[in-house]
N, C-alpha and C positions, 0 to 999 in steps of 0.2 A: 453436597455442600463443601466448598473450599474452606479450609481452616486458615491458612496464611497464603496469600497471593503476593508474589513479588513481580512488579512491573518494571522492567528496565526500559526507560524512555517514557516520561509522563507528558506526552504532547497531545495532539489531536486524537490519535488512535488509542494510545495507552490511557489517556485521561478519560476518553469516552467509554472505554471498556470498564474502567474502575467505577465511573458514575453509574453505568448500566447494572453492574453486578451489585452495587450498593442498593440501588433502587429495587432490585429483585430479591434483596436479602440472601444472596447466593454465596456470600463470603464473610467470614468472621473478621478478618484483618487484611488490609491492603498496605503493603510496603512499597513505596516508590523509590526509584533510583535514577539519578542523572548526574551530570557534571556540575550543573548550575544550582547551587544551594538556594539561591533566591527564588528560582522557579519552583523548586520543591516546597519551599516555605509557602509560596503562593498556593500550591496545590493542596497543602494541608489546610490553609486558611479558607479555601473554597470548598473544603469538605470532600475533595476528590480522593485523597488518600488519607490513611490514618497516621502514618509516620513515614519518615524517609531516611535513607542512607545515601551518602555520596560514594561510599566504597562498595564496589560490586560484590565482592565476596561476602561482606556483612549483610548486604541486602537480600541475598538468596538463602542465607543460613536459616534452617528450620522451615523453609517454605515447602508446601506440598504442590504448588503450581507456580511455574515461572514463565512469564510471557516476555519475549524480546520484542519491543516496539521501537526499534532503533533503525537508522538508515542501513540499507543492505550492506554497504561497504564496511560497516562497523561490526557485523555479526561475528566474524571469526575471532576478533580480538575480545569481544564481550564473552563469548563462549570460553575462550582460553582463560580469562581472568576469573570466571565463576566455577570452572570445572571441578576444582578440588573442594568446593564448599557445597556442592549439590548433594542433598541427602539421597539415599538409595531409593526412597519412596517418591521422590519428587517427579512430577511430569513437566517437561519443557516443551514450549511451543513458541511460535513467532508470528509476526504479522507482515512479513516482507512480501514485496510485489514480484519477486523472482524466486522460484523454489529450487531449481536445480543447483544454483550457486549456494544457497543456504545449506542444502544437503551436503555439498562438497565441503563447506566450512565445518560442519559438524564432524564429517569423516576425518578432516585434517586435524581437528583438535582431539577427538576421542579415538582416532585410528579406525573406528567403525562407527556407524550411526547408532547411537544408543536406542535400545528398545523403548525407552520412555520419552523419546523425542518425536514430536508430531508436527511436521511442517504445516503451516496454515497461512491463509491470506483472506482477510475481510475485504470484500469488494464494496467498500464504502469509504467516504472521505469528502473533504471539501478542499478548496484552494487555500484555506486558512491553516495556520499551524500554531502550536503552543497550547499549553493547558487551558488558557482562557477560551480557546476556540472549541474545547471539548464539550459534548453534551450527551445526555444519557440515552437519547433515542437515535443516535447515529446509525446503529446497526439494526434497528427495528425493520423487519421484513426485508433486510438486505442479505445478499448471499455471502457465505463464508466458505471458501474452498479449502479442504484439508487434502494433503498429498502424502498419505502414509506409505511407508515402504513395506516390503514383505516381512521384514523383521520387526515392524512396529508392534508394540504390545496392544492387543485388543482393549485391555483395561485402560491404558493411557489414551488411546484413541477415543474411547467412550467418555472419558473425563473431559477431554478438550471439546468434544462435540457438545456435551452437556453445558459447559461453560458458555460457549457461544450461543447456544439455544436460550440460556438464561438471560443473555443480553438482547434477545429478541431476533436473532439471526436465523436464516434458513441455511442449514449446513449440508454441503454435498462433498463428494470425494472424487478425485481423478488423479492420474499420474502427474508427477512434477513436470515431465516433458510436455504433456498436453496442456497443463496449466500455463506454462511459459509461452507456448505457441499461441494460445488464445489471448492471453493478456498482452502479448506483443502487439496484436492488431486492434484490440478493443480499448486498451489503456495507454500503453507505452507509445505507440505510434501517434495517437491524438495529442499527447503531451508534446512530443517532438515537433509536430506540425504547428501547434500553438506557439511554442517558443520560437521556432524558425520564422514564422510569419511576423510575430511581434518584433523580433530582432531586425528583420529585414525592413519593416516599415519604420522603425525607430531611426535606422540609418538613413533611409530615404527622407524622412522628416527633417533630420538634422541638416541635410543638404538642400532642403527646400524652404528654409525659413520657418519651419513649424507649421506649414500650411496643410500638410497631409493629415496628420492625426487630429488637427483642430477641426477638420471637416469630416471626420469619421462619424458614422452613425452607430446605432445600437447593435447592428449585426457584427461589427468588428469586436465590440465589447463582449458579446455573447460567445463568439468563436474563440477568443483569446483568453477567456476567463481563467482557464487552467494554467496559463502562462504565469499566473500570480503564485503558483505553487513553489515550494522550497527548491531552489536550484540544486543545492548539494544533494538532496534526497533523490532528485530525478537524474542527476549525473550518475549516482550509484546504481540506480535501477537500469539505466541504459547500458551501462558497462556490464552489469551482472547478467543481463539477458541479451547480450549483443548479437548472438547468432540469429535468434528468432526475430529480433528487431531489425537486423539488416535485411532479412528475407522480407519482412513486412514493408520496409522502405523501398526495396526493389520492386515489389509488386505494386505499391502505390505510385512509384515513379512511372511504371508502365501505364497505369491508368491516366496519369496526367499527360503522358505523351499521346494517348488516344484522344483525349479532349483537345490538346493543342493541335493535333492533326485535323480534327473536325473543324476547329475554328479557322485554321489556316486554309482549308479547302472550301470554306463556306458551306459546310455540310450541316445544315440545320436539323435534318432528320436524325443524324447520329447524336447530336447534342440533346434533342428532345427525348430520344430513347434513353440515354444515360440519365438525364435529369428525372424522367418519369419513373424509371426503376428505383432511383435513389429516393424519390419522394414517397413512393409506395412502401418501400422498406422502412423508411423513417416513420410513416404514419401507422404502419402495423406494429412496430416496436414501441412507439411512444404515442399512443392515441390521445 
């Protein structure tokens, strides 16, 4: 049981975690913190959090669990501002989509990664943002990846694992490097592709009197759904995981070149083979 949980960033992820833990009765008090007092007041009114602070240091005072649910680019500054007010018994974790950068942020602030810091990433979300978009079942049967270091306290790791399990998640562990390489291809690359396609089509549409997007069907809407995600958040993720993402982009570009070559040479057999493999993989993963 968590006595006092401090959630820094009460949006989709932070708000959904708060709702899930309240529903599971896994926490006695939840303190929310963000820059926008109006949004925090809304979170209290919605029953997502019990009270709020706009001052980071006051928000974590007395908390035994601290969750950072902020854009990746804000992690270091948040850690710097709460460092002196974290109690010795408190466990710190995060929900960022890139883990090596978060570990480096913790090392930069604390000079070494604290034993009570457990990097984490819930593999769940929607294209919506804000506390209004949060819901208690967001993490139900979804994966949460923890990336503990050799120096991570087993007790802290167990507490973070128990928290996410209380929220309904299936928790696993891997290295931060492996996490970043996997998420680069399964999450970060798809978002970049969706943004790039939508941006390209919008520019083409503007030069063609609006005829392109007006005649688009449901396939485009489905493919570009995640381009409705928060641009600032995804800017931070791309830059935080840039090496793995650049590798993923290069690999994908090579695949596009193979498809372009097949189209250019009228090689229907090659196209059929690529599309058949892709369909089989998609059907097996998402029956």
